[in-house]
C-alpha positions in Angstrom: -11.5 -13.2 -25.8 -10.2 -13.1 -29.3 -8.7 -16.2 -31.1 -7.0 -13.9 -33.8 -3.3 -13.6 -33.9 -2.4 -10.1 -32.5 -0.9 -8.0 -35.1 2.4 -5.7 -35.0 1.1 -3.7 -32.3 3.1 -2.5 -28.7 4.0 -5.2 -26.2 1.1 -6.1 -24.2 -1.4 -4.8 -26.9 -3.4 -7.1 -29.2 -6.2 -6.4 -31.9 -9.6 -5.2 -30.8 -11.5 -7.7 -28.5 -14.6 -9.4 -29.9 -16.2 -10.3 -26.2 -16.1 -8.2 -22.8 -12.9 -7.4 -20.9 -12.0 -9.5 -17.9 -12.6 -8.8 -14.5 -10.4 -9.1 -11.4 -13.4 -8.8 -9.1 -15.1 -11.9 -10.8 -11.7 -14.1 -9.9 -11.1 -15.9 -6.8 -8.1 -18.0 -7.5 -6.9 -21.3 -5.3 -3.4 -22.2 -5.5 -2.2 -25.7 -5.0 1.0 -26.7 -2.7 3.1 -27.8 -6.1 2.3 -24.7 -7.9 3.6 -22.6 -5.0 7.0 -24.8 -5.3 7.0 -24.6 -9.0 6.6 -21.0 -9.1 9.6 -19.9 -6.7 11.4 -18.4 -9.5 11.8 -14.9 -10.4 8.7 -13.4 -12.0 8.8 -12.2 -15.4 9.9 -8.8 -15.0 13.2 -10.0 -13.8 13.3 -13.4 -15.5 15.9 -11.8 -18.1 17.9 -9.4 -15.8 21.7 -10.2 -14.8 24.3 -8.3 -13.2 25.5 -7.2 -16.4 22.1 -5.4 -16.8 22.0 -3.7 -13.7 23.1 0.2 -14.6 25.0 1.5 -11.2 24.3 5.1 -10.8 28.0 6.6 -11.2 27.2 9.0 -8.2 26.7 5.7 -5.8 29.6 3.8 -5.5 28.0 1.4 -2.9 25.7 0.0 -6.4 28.9 -1.2 -8.1 30.2 -2.6 -5.1 26.8 -4.5 -4.5 27.3 -6.1 -7.9 30.9 -7.1 -7.2 30.2 -8.6 -3.9 26.9 -10.3 -5.1 29.2 -11.9 -8.1 31.5 -13.3 -6.0 28.7 -14.7 -3.3 27.3 -16.5 -6.3 30.6 -18.0 -7.7 31.4 -19.2 -4.2 27.8 -21.3 -4.3 29.0 -23.4 -7.3 31.6 -25.6 -5.1 31.1 -29.2 -4.8 29.5 -30.5 -1.5 27.9 -26.8 -0.9 24.6 -28.7 -1.2 23.1 -31.8 -2.0 23.4 -33.2 -5.6 20.6 -34.2 -8.1 17.2 -33.5 -9.0 14.7 -33.9 -6.3 11.0 -34.1 -6.1 8.3 -31.8 -4.7 9.3 -33.0 -1.2 12.9 -33.0 -1.2 13.3 -36.9 -1.1 16.8 -38.6 -1.9 18.8 -35.5 -0.7 22.3 -35.9 0.0 23.2 -34.5 3.5 24.3 -31.0 2.9 27.9 -29.6 3.7 28.0 -26.3 5.2 30.4 -23.8 3.4 33.0 -21.5 4.9 32.5 -17.8 5.1 28.9 -16.0 5.4 25.9 -18.0 4.1 23.7 -15.1 3.6 23.7 -11.5 1.9 21.3 -8.8 3.2 20.4 -6.0 0.6 19.6 -3.0 2.5 18.4 0.4 0.8 15.3 2.6 -0.1 12.9 1.7 -2.8 13.8 1.8 -6.4 17.5 1.2 -6.1 17.4 -2.3 -8.0 17.3 -4.4 -4.8 15.1 -7.1 -6.6 16.9 -6.8 -9.7 20.4 -7.6 -7.8 18.3 -10.4 -6.2 17.3 -11.7 -9.2 20.6 -11.6 -10.8 22.0 -13.7 -7.8 19.6 -16.2 -8.6 20.4 -16.4 -12.3 24.4 -16.3 -11.7 23.9 -19.1 -9.1 25.8 -22.3 -11.0 22.9 -24.7 -9.8 19.9 -25.7 -11.9 16.4 -23.9 -11.3 15.3 -27.1 -9.0 18.0 -26.2 -6.6 17.2 -22.9 -6.0 14.2 -20.9 -4.9 13.1 -17.1 -5.4 10.0 -15.8 -3.5 8.7 -12.8 -1.8 8.1 -12.9 2.1 4.3 -13.2 1.6 4.7 -16.4 -0.7 7.2 -18.3 1.8 4.9 -18.1 4.4 2.2 -19.0 2.4 4.4 -22.1 1.3 4.7 -23.0 4.9 1.0 -22.5 5.3 0.3 -25.2 2.5 2.9 -27.7 3.5 3.4 -27.4 7.0 6.7 -26.3 8.8 8.6 -29.3 8.8 7.7 -30.4 5.2 8.7 -26.9 4.0 11.9 -27.6 5.8 12.4 -31.0 3.8 11.4 -29.2 0.5 14.0 -26.6 0.7 16.8 -27.8 2.7 18.5 -29.5 -0.2 18.6 -26.4 -2.4 21.7 -24.5 -2.9 20.1 -20.9 -2.6 16.8 -19.3 -1.0 16.3 -15.7 -2.1 13.6 -13.7 -0.2 12.5 -10.4 -1.6 10.5 -8.0 0.3 11.0 -9.5 3.8 8.6 -8.0 6.5 9.3 -7.0 9.9 5.8 -6.0 10.5 4.1 -9.0 11.2 6.0 -10.2 14.5 4.4 -14.0 14.0 5.3 -14.4 10.7 8.8 -12.6 10.9 9.2 -15.4 13.9 8.1 -18.4 11.7 10.4 -17.5 9.0 13.3 -16.9 11.0 13.0 -20.1 12.4 13.0 -21.8 9.2 16.0 -19.9 7.8 17.9 -21.1 11.1 17.1 -24.7 9.6 17.9 -24.1 6.5 21.2 -22.6 7.3 21.9 -25.6 9.0 20.9 -27.5 6.1 23.8 -25.7 4.0 21.4 -23.6 2.4 22.8 -19.9 1.5 20.1 -17.2 1.8 19.8 -13.7 0.2 17.1 -11.1 1.2 15.8 -7.9 0.6 13.7 -6.0 3.1 10.6 -3.9 3.5 11.4 -2.7 7.0 9.5 -0.2 9.3 11.2 3.1 8.6 11.7 6.2 10.3 14.9 5.4 11.8 18.0 7.2 11.8 20.0 6.6 8.6 16.9 4.9 7.0 18.2 1.4 6.1 21.1 1.2 8.5 19.3 0.4 11.2 16.6 -1.8 9.0 19.6 -4.3 8.5 20.0 -4.2 12.3 16.3 -5.0 13.0 16.6 -7.8 10.2 19.6 -9.8 11.5 18.1 -9.1 15.3 14.9 -10.8 14.4 16.5 -14.0 12.6 17.8 -14.9 16.0 21.1 -16.4 15.9 21.8 -16.0 12.2 23.6 -12.9 12.3 26.8 -14.5 11.9 25.8 -15.8 8.3 24.9 -12.8 7.0 26.8 -10.0 5.1 24.8 -6.6 5.2 25.3 -4.6 2.0 24.1 -1.2 1.5 22.6 0.3 -1.6 22.3 4.2 -1.6 20.8 5.8 -4.4 17.1 7.4 -5.8 14.5 5.4 -7.3 16.0 4.3 -10.5 12.4 4.0 -12.3 12.0 7.9 -12.6 15.4 8.6 -12.9 15.3 11.3 -15.7 11.7 10.1 -16.6 9.2 12.7 -17.1 6.2 12.8 -14.5 3.5 10.3 -14.3 0.9 10.9 -16.9 -2.4 12.4 -15.8 -5.1 10.2 -15.2 -7.8 9.2 -18.5 -11.2 9.8 -18.3 -13.7 6.9 -17.8 -14.5 6.5 -21.6 -11.0 6.4 -22.4 -10.2 3.8 -20.2 -13.2 1.9 -20.7 -12.7 2.0 -24.7 -9.1 0.7 -24.4 -10.4 -2.1 -22.1 -12.9 -3.3 -24.8 -10.0 -2.6 -27.4 -7.2 -4.5 -25.8 -7.4 -8.4 -25.7 -6.7 -9.9 -22.2 -7.6 -6.6 -20.7 -9.5 -6.6 -17.1 -11.9 -3.9 -16.5 -12.8 -3.0 -13.1 -14.3 -0.4 -10.6 -11.4 0.7 -8.1 -13.3 1.0 -4.9 -15.3 -2.3 -5.9 -11.6 -4.0 -6.6 -10.7 -3.0 -3.2 -13.6 -4.5 -1.6 -13.0 -7.7 -3.8 -9.2 -8.1 -2.6 -10.1 -8.4 0.9 -11.7 -11.7 0.1 -8.3 -13.2 -1.6 -5.5 -14.0 0.5 -2.4 -11.7 -0.5 -0.4 -14.6 -1.2 -2.7 -15.6 -4.5 -2.7 -11.9 -5.8 -0.1 -13.6 -8.4 -2.6 -15.9 -9.5 -5.4 -13.3 -9.7 -3.3 -11.7 -12.6 -3.0 -14.9 -14.3 -3.0 -14.1 -18.1 -4.1 -10.2 -18.1 -2.0 -8.0 -20.5 -3.4 -4.7 -19.1 -5.4 -3.9 -16.0 -8.3 -0.8 -16.4 -9.4 1.0 -13.5 -12.2 3.4 -13.3 -12.9 6.0 -10.5 -9.5 5.7 -8.9 -9.9 7.3 -5.3 -7.7 7.3 -2.0 -7.7 4.2 -0.1 -9.9 4.0 3.0 -7.9 2.4 5.6 -4.7 1.1 6.4 -5.6 -2.4 5.8 -6.6 -1.9 2.2 -3.7 -0.2 1.7 -1.6 -2.8 2.4 -3.4 -5.4 0.2 -3.0 -2.8 -2.5 0.7 -2.6 -2.0 0.8 -6.3 -2.7 -1.6 -6.1 -5.8 0.9 -3.6 -7.1 4.2 -5.4 -6.9 2.5 -8.4 -8.4 1.4 -6.4 -11.0 4.5 -4.7 -11.6 6.5 -8.5 -11.5 4.4 -9.4 -14.3 4.9 -6.3 -16.2 1.1 -5.7 -16.4 0.3 -1.9 -17.5 -2.5 -0.3 -15.3 -4.7 2.5 -16.9 -7.0 4.3 -14.7 -9.2 7.0 -14.4 -9.9 9.4 -11.4 -6.9 10.5 -9.1 -3.3 10.0 -10.0 -1.6 7.4 -8.1 0.4 9.4 -6.2 -2.9 10.1 -4.1 -3.8 7.1 -3.2 -2.5 7.0 0.4 -3.5 9.8 2.7 -0.7 12.2 4.2 -0.8 10.1 7.8 -0.1 6.8 5.9 3.1 8.2 4.0 4.6 9.7 7.7 3.6 6.3 9.4 5.3 3.0 9.9 4.5 1.6 6.3 5.3 4.5 4.3 8.4 2.7 2.4 5.8 0.2 1.3 3.4 3.1 0.2 6.1 5.2 -1.6 7.1 1.7 -3.5 3.5 1.0 -4.4 3.3 4.6 -5.7 6.6 4.4 -7.7 5.6 1.0 -9.4 2.3 1.9 -10.2 3.3 5.1 -11.9 5.9 2.9 -14.0 3.0 1.1 -14.9 1.1 3.9 -15.7 3.6 5.1 -18.1 3.4 1.7 -19.9 -0.6 2.0 -20.3 -0.5 5.0 -22.1 -0.1 3.1 -25.5 -3.3 1.3 -24.2 -5.2 4.9 -25.4 -3.1 5.6 -28.3 -4.1 2.3 -29.8 -7.4 2.1 -28.2 
């Protein structure tokens, strides 16, 4: 990688690289437990978001209402005695006994993809009047991996002194993990921790997300009284008023841009899909460490559902980290088969298409400067 100082180029684009591009397929990261805990904060894309930067759709009053309710929820978490005081180490030692607060101890954001649920969840984290060590933010996959790394009881001790735990993309498609996390949340609520969640529920039900809220509350047995479900209606903001996704580039264009962009990775798409099977999805964030762009050649439809679900997680991590994706082959809206887009995981696949399309727009600058 070049050690020269980047010039005045577009964000994420450096000067011509003097070495070959990086490769995702060459990486098999291992993530220690202390890093898992330290990284339970909003990812880079959502590090600077706030309620004030959320732009509600004027045709969807539920969006403005969600902001109002969440601002009040955050303010209510600042009272003395809402949780233990003082900074704690990795395992939460020296924690004062938490005192449960009155009223709902959790909010659940229910709605389709692209309505800004993660933006609102991260805004809640930022608005909660507590130091970062007393609040945690992570995806469902990251939370289950934390339990796997620390063990259940140690995870309870680690998180029990927190004022707030935010869980993005709560899963209902893995019964074992769902029950595990549901039990964990029960312990945390008993310790006085406030909860907030968004969900990737199985779709195909009347009212789309309305039954999703019921499923979520039913799965976390005994916790329904602690949650207030907030329905957020609307269309995918990532494509609201924007042009269609750019068409794929040629292999030559993608390769040239990868060599000309410092910090870019260049991989053959089918080979990358094979490699993802060797890396646990909880490590996909680490897989993208230090990357300023991902360049993919020969994009084609994913061959099966297991591969598709792994690709969804990678797309989420790339989006969280604002890594542009430049590709040749088929456009991203042809990644998943018609059967997949009509099946139980379709909500995830549509979100992945939406996010990859947004990253493809960002990547157009790579070719312009390549």
